[in-house]
N, C-alpha and C positions, 0 to 999 in steps of 0.2 A: 392232314387227314380229312377226307370228304365224308360228310354225314348228311342224311336227309331226316327229317322229322315229320310224322304224320300227325296232324292235330284235328281234333273233332269237336272242340268246345270253345272255352273262353280265350283261347289262343288264336282263333281263326280270324282271317280278313272278314269284316262285317260285324265284329264284336269289339266294341270300343273299350277295351281294357288296357291298364298300364303295361301288362306283360304281353298282349298281343302287339302293341306298338313296339316294345323291345325286340321281339322276335322279327317283326316285319322290318325294322330298320337294320338288322343284322343278318339278313338272309334273303334269298331269292325265291319267289313263288314258283313252284314248278307245275301246279295244277290242282284241279279238283280230283279227288280220289275216293276209293273205298277199300274196306277191309271186311272179311266175313266175321260176323259176331253180333253183339248186342250193345245198345246204348241205353243208359239208365239216368234217371233223375235222382240225384244224391241229396236234394233238399235245396242247395244254393248253386250248384253246378253239376255237370254231368260226369259220368264215369262210363267207360266202355271196355268191353272184354273182346279180345281177339279170340275167335273159336274157329280153327281151320275146318273148312267144309260145311259151316253152318249156312243154313238157307237165308238168313237175315243179313243185312249189310249195315255198317257203320259208315257214313259219309263224312269226308273232311277234306283237308288240304294238305299238300306236301311242300315243304320248305327245304331248300338246300342251305345248310347252315354255313356262314362265311367263315367263322372261326369257333368250330364246335367246343374246342378245349376251353374257351373262355365262356361261352354262352351256356353250355350245357349245366354248369353248377347253378346258375340262376334259375334255369327252368326246373331242374330237379328240386331246388328248394321251394319254388312255387307249388310244385307238385307234392310237397310234403315228403320228399325222399331223404332219408337220414344217410349220409355217405358211409357211416360205420355200420349200419344195419339196412342196406338198400332192399332187402327182400321183405322186410317187417312192415313196411308202411301202407298207407291206403293205396298207393299206386307203386308199380314196379315198371322200370324202363325195359322194354324188350326190343329186339330187332324182329320185325315181321314183314312179310311181303304185302305191299298195298298196290292197288290197281289204278293206274291213271285213267279217268273217265273218258277223255278224249281220245286217247291212243290205244288204250287196252294194254299197254306195257306194264309189266310188274316191276316195282322198285323195292328194293330192301331199304326199309326205313325204321327209325326209332319210333316207338309208340308207348304212350303212358297208359298201361293195363290197369284196370280197377283190380285190386288185389283181394277184395273181401267178397263175402257171400252177397248174392243179389236176391235171395229169396224174398225179402220184404220190400224191395225196391220196385218202383213204377218204371216199366220199360217205355222208352220213347219209340213208338211203334214205327215212325217214319225212318229212324236212324239218322235224322237230319237236325242237329242242334240249331242251326240258323233258322229253321222254320218253327222252333219250339220256344226258344228262351224268352221271346218278347212278350209272351203271355204269362210270364211267371215273375211275380214281383220279387221274390227272394233271389232269383238269379240276377235280375236287373240291379238289385242292390249290391250283390256281391261284385258284379262286374264294375259298378260304379265306385266301389270302395276298396276292392281287393286289388 
C-alpha cells in the first residue's frame, strides 16, 4: 500500500526531533506543500486544521512512507491517537488534498488534524511552523525531550 503524509510541525525536516528522524529514515521526501486551513500554537507543539476553501494556508512537507503499515502506528501513538477510539483524541488522522509548492500538483495525503476547539488558541499567522518554533522555549524543550 502506498501512502503519503503531510507534516506541518515537529515531524518536519528542519526540526531535530526523534520522531522526525524516524519519519525521514523510513520515507522519501516529496516536497514542500500546503493545505487550506489554520495553524495554532498548542503550548509546546502545533496543531493544524484542514478547512476546505479557507483563505489561510498551513505549510508543510509531504513524505512517501516506505512501509506505512509499520510506521503509522508509531506516528499515531506520537500524535496521541488511541487505536480503539481514533476519533476521540487531540488529533485525528484524515486523508486530505495537499498542493506541492513547486509543481502545483495536488496529492491525496494523510494529515493529523487538530480535533479540539481553537477558540482560546494563538494562531500562527504565517502558517509556517519552521519560522515560528525557534522563538518558543516550550516548543524547543518539547522537541528536545519528546
